[in-house]
N, C-alpha and C positions, 0 to 999 in steps of 0.2 A: 715691806719688801726686803727686809734685812737678809733673807736667804739669798737674794740675788747678788749680794756683795761678797759672799763667801769665796775665798780664793781657792782655786783648784789645787788639790793636794798633789804631791809628787807621785807620778805614775798613774794618776787618775785619768780616765778617758775624758777627752774634751767634751764640752756641752754648752748649750745656750741656756743661761740662767733665766728662770721664769717663776718668780715667787719661790715657793717651797720645792718646785720641780726642777729637774735637770733634763732639758730637751736634747735628745740624741737621735740622729737620723742615720739609717743604714747607708753604707758606702762612704759617708762623710765623716761620721764620728766613730764608726766601728766597721769591721769587715764581716761579710757573711761567712759563717763557719759551715763548710760543706757537709760534714758528717751530721751535724744537727739539722741542717736543711733537708737532707735526704730522709732522716728519721721523721721529720715533720710531714713530708709528703706522704710517707707510708702510714704514719700513725694519725694523721689528720682526720681520717675517716671515722676514728673513734668518737669525734665530736658529734657526728651524726647520729649517735645512739640517743641523743636528746630528741630526735624527731618523733619517736613514738609517744613521748610524754606530751608533746605539743598536740599530737593528733588525738590521743586518748583522753587527756584531761582538760584540754582547752577546745577540743573539737575542730582543730584546724585541718584543712586538706593538706595532702603531702607537699605539693609545690610551695604552698605558703609557709608551712612549717620549715621546709628546707631553706627558704629565704630568710626566715627569722634566725636560724642557726648560723647562716653566713654572716649576718650582722653581729651576732653574739661572738663569733669567732674573730671577726675583724677587731672587736673591742679588746681582745687579748693584747693587741699591739700597743695599747695605751701604756702598759707597764714599762716596756723597754723605751717607748717614746718619751716618757716622763721621768725616767731614771730609777725605776724600781727593778732590781736584779732578781726576778723570779720567773718561773714558768707558771702563769696563773691558770686557774681551773674553775671548778664548780664548788659550791658548798654541799657536796654530795650527801653527807649525813642528814641534812635537813629534808632531803627529797621525800622520804616516806611521810614526814610530818606535813610537808606542803601538800602532798596528795590528799591526806586526810582533811586538811583545811579546805582545799578546793572542792572536795566532794560534799561540803556543807552548803554549796551554792548550786543552783540549776545550771546545766550546760548552756552555753551561749554567752550573750553579752554580759550577764551578771557575773559569771564565773571569770571571764577575762578581766572585768573590773576588779574582782577580788584579788587576782594575781597582780594586777597593777598596784593595788593598795599595799599588798605585802612587800613587793619588790621595791617600791618607792620608799617605804619605811625602812627597809633594810639598808638601802642606799643612804638615806639621811642619817641613820645611826652610824654607819661607817664614816661619813663625812664629819659628823659632830665629834666623834671620838678622835678622828685624825686632827681636826682643827684645834680642839681644846686639849689634846694630848691626855685625855682622861681614860683611855682604853684600859690600861693596866689596873687602875683603881676600880673601874667598873667590874671587870671580870673577877678580880680577887675578892670583891664584896659578895659574890655568889657562892653559897655553900658548896662544898665538894659533892655532897649527896645529891644536890639539885643538878649539877653538871652530869653526874653519873646517871641520874634518872633520865635526863634528856637523851643521852646517848644510848641507854639500854632500851629505850622505846623503839629505836630504829629496827633492831632485829625482829621484834614482835610484829611491827607493822609491815615490814618487808615480807616476812614469811607468810603472814596472813594474806597479803595481796597476791603473792606468787603461787601459793598453794590453794587459795580460795577459788570460788566459782569464777570462771573466766580468766584465771591467772595463767601466766605463760608456762608454768610448770606442767600444765595439762596439755599445752600445744607443742612444746619443744622440750620435753623432759630430758632426753638423752643428750641433746646438743648443749643444753644449759649446764647439766652436771659435768660434762666433759670440759667445757670452758671454765667454769668456776673451779673445778678440781685442779686444773693446770695452774690457774692464777693463784690459788691458795698454796700450791706446791712450790712455785717459784718465789712466793712472797714470805712464807712462814716455815718452810721445812728446813731444819738444821742440816739434814743429810744432803739436801739439794745444794745448799750453800757450800758444803764441803766439796761436793762433786764438781761444781761449776769452776772451782779454782783450777782444776786439771782438765777442763773440757771447754774448748772455745765455743762449741755449739750450745752447751747448756748455759754458758755465760751470755751468749748472744740472745738466747731465749729470755733470760731474766732481764737483760738490759732493755729489751724492747717492750717491757711491761705488758700492756693489754693486747698487743698485736697478735702474738702466737696463741693465746687463749681464744681470741676471736676467730683466728684461722682454723684452729682445731675444732671449735664449735661448728663452724661452717662446713668443714669436711665431714664431720660426724653426722651433722644434720642432713647433709645431702645423701650420705650413704644409707641412712636409716629411713629416708623419705620424709623427714620432718620439715625440711626446707625446700623451696623451689630452686631450680637451677638458676644461677645468676645470669643476667643478661649483660650485654656490653653495648651501650648506646654509642654509636659513632655518628659522625656528621658534625653537629654542634659540639664544640669542645668545652666552652665556658658557660656556666649558669649565671645569667644576669638576675640578681634578686628582684623580686616583684615589689618594689618600694611603694608604688601607688596603692597596690592592694593591701600591703602591710599597713599603710597610713590609714586606709579607710575601714579595715576590718579588725585590726588588733591594737592599733595605737590609741593613746588616750584621747587623741583628736577625733578618732572614728567612733569609739564606743562610749566616750564621755568620761568625765572625772568621777571616780567612785564616790558614793555618799560617805558622810562622816561615820556612819555605823560600821561600814566595812573597814575603815582605818582602825576603829576601836577594836574590832574583832581580830584584825591582823597584828596589832601591836605586840601582844604577848609572844606570838611566833617570831616576829621580827627580832625581839630581844633574845629569844632562844637561839635564833640563827646566828646572831652576832656572838653569843657565848661560844657556840660550836666553832665558828670561824676563827675566833681569837687565837686558838692554839696554833693555827697556821703561821701567824706572825712570829710566835716564839720559835717554831720549827725553822722558819726562814732565817731568823737571826742566827740560830745555831749553825745552819748549813753555810751561810755566808761567812760567818766567823771562821769556820773550819777551812773554807776555800781561801780566805784572805791569809790565814796563817800558813798555808801550804806553799804560798808563793810571795815573793817580795817585789815582783815586777809590775804589779797592778794594785792600786788602791780601790777597794770595792766599798761603796757607800750605801748601806742599807739603813733606811729610816722608817720605823714602823708607822709613824704618823703619816708620812707620805704614802706608804703602802695602803693605809686605811683610806686615804682620800682617793687614790686611784681606784680601789675596789668600790668605793662609794659612788664614784662617777660612773663606772660601768653599770652598776645596778640602777642608778637613776635614769641613764640613757635607755637601758633596756625596758624599764618600767614605762617610759614615755612612748617608745616606738615599737617594742616587741617583747612583752612580758615573757619571762623565761623560768619555768618551774624549778630547774636545778639551782637557780640563783648564781650570782657571780662571786666566786671566792678568790682569795689572794694567792692560792698555791695549788699546783698539781704536784703532790709530794714526790711521786715516783719519777717523773721526768726532771724535776729540780735536782733530786739526788743523782740521777744519771748524768746530767750535764755537769754537776759539781764534781763528780768523781773523775770525769774525763778532763776537766779543767785542772784538777790537781796533778795530772800526769805531766804537766809542764807546758811551756809556751808553744812547743812544736805541735802538741796535741790540740791546743785551743789558745788563741791569742788573748781573748777577752771573755770573761764570764757572762757579762751582759750581752755581748755579741752572740755567744752560743745560745743563750736563752731566747734572744730576739730572733735569731735565725730559725729556731725550731717553730716558734709561733707564727712567723711570717709564712713559712712553708705550710703550716696547718691551715692558715687562712686561704692560701691558694688551693690546697688539696680539696677542701669542701666545695669548691666551685668547679672542679674538673669532672665533667659529666660522665665520661667513661669509668673513672674510678668509683664515683658515687653509685652509678648504676650496677657495677659489679658487686659492691658490698651491700646493696639495698636489702636483699633477702635476710641479712643477719641483723638488721637494725633492732628488731624486737628482741632477739636473743641477746644482742649486745647490751641493751638496756637492762635486761634481767641479770646478766653477769655483773654489770656495774653495781646494781642494787644489792645483790646477794653478797658480793665481796665486801661492800661497804657495811653490810649487816655484821659480818664477822669482825671487821675492824672496829666498829662502834661498840660491839659487845666487849671486846678486849679493853678498849680505852675506858669505857664506862665502868667496868669492874675495877680498873686501876684507880679511878677517882675515888671509889668507895673504900676508904682505908679501915674504918671501924665497923663493928657490927651494926651500930645505929645508922651509919651511912648506907650500908647494904640494905637494911630494912626500909629506910626512907626512899632510897633510890629505886628499889624494886617496886614499891607501891606507886611511886610517882610515874615510873615507866608504864605500869599497867594502866593508870588513869589516862596518860597521854596517848597510849596506843589504842585504847578501847573506847574512849569517849565518843569518837566518830562525828564530831561536830566542829564548826568553825571556832568554837570557844574552847576546844580541847586543850590548847596551850595555856589558856588562862586558868582553867580548872587544875591542870597539872602543876603550874607554878604555885597556885594557891595551896594545894596539898603539900608540895615540897617545902615551901617556906613555912607553912603552918606547922608541919610536923617538926621541923628544925627548931622553931620557937618553943613548941610544946615540950620537947624533949631536951631543951637547953643544949642543942647540938650545933649552935651557930655563934661564932664570934666575929662579927663584921670587921672589927679593927685588926684582926690577926691575919697576916698574910700566910697562906698555906703553901707548902711544897707540893706541886701537883705534877701528874704525868701529862705531857702534851704530845707524846709520841703518836704518830699516825702511820 
């Protein structure tokens, strides 16, 4: 319990020491930041784009899937509660790979058990790496070509799923293209970034991340008849999660502990998921360092081991009570950047970085329970999930190519990506890792003791 004895640094938010954690409560240890809270109320509905994955790939009915997302969103609060200054999110790049893994099992109890096995292993890997502080050594031991291959598989699997038979591009093509197009524009267009400097509206659109692309997709979808008119359920205001049904139908207590064979099949993908998520810790450390250097009125303590443990705890809890295909990641890059930028504007803009991040996620949790808001956005859930996947495909393609520095890296990464994307079984990750490491050994392209300089931009 040596962590509990650490003295609070000058200008550091007060906290209750609890082992490696720093427990902070809203209104007591930090104030609610109104701007971030309002953003969270609006953007919180984007969390509900996970509902179609729970419906389509785990076979859950809508009300139960909604309840699972409420629990998942509530667990975001663990980061600010335990002293981790981030806006947490999903491990989105793994989602296409998780879908391939799940499709290797029949729908029903067996598939839910497979998701439990995968998420439990992911959580345990996070916890192990956080407790032992081995995270950096583990990730740097993985060849760059293997990391590139993992990420390059995502665009292949995403496009195959979206364009293939039954894919959403056949149901909502115009709405999806409109939403993805705007999201790509505000994220990657140099001309847009130049224009937003002189336009408050364009800057507002970019700052709110996914919100305006979702709204544009909804408007376009309604105009061309691809989406149903949104309803507005009034009367009951707050959704009470169906905890008893969650316990009996999706929890480990209801469906049973997965067999050892499932854990063995899930282990390669669990390791792949951790490799992908590790870049978030590096990104977070960079963002927090920049924020800390911009102001001298608050000491911000980011600890990657603590962040690993909090992410691990979220995954373990979800695996036990409500397995969640997008998995629980340490960072929502877009919102963390947005909050950090406003924090750097000074104390009048935001008193505390952790307070701003906590305010956003607290409002997100409330938002997904407000029935009128959820009912209004329900028609776009399917389109929203496709926008999320397709945007991530672009991001993964860019980062995956960045990892592949040499011609051999590109060759190995491309072949590994093809194996991972087309194997189509629960063992796909194992096959792909075998191909990736095997080719690196065969071609003398791997020096485990040498630390590589890698791109972790997301």
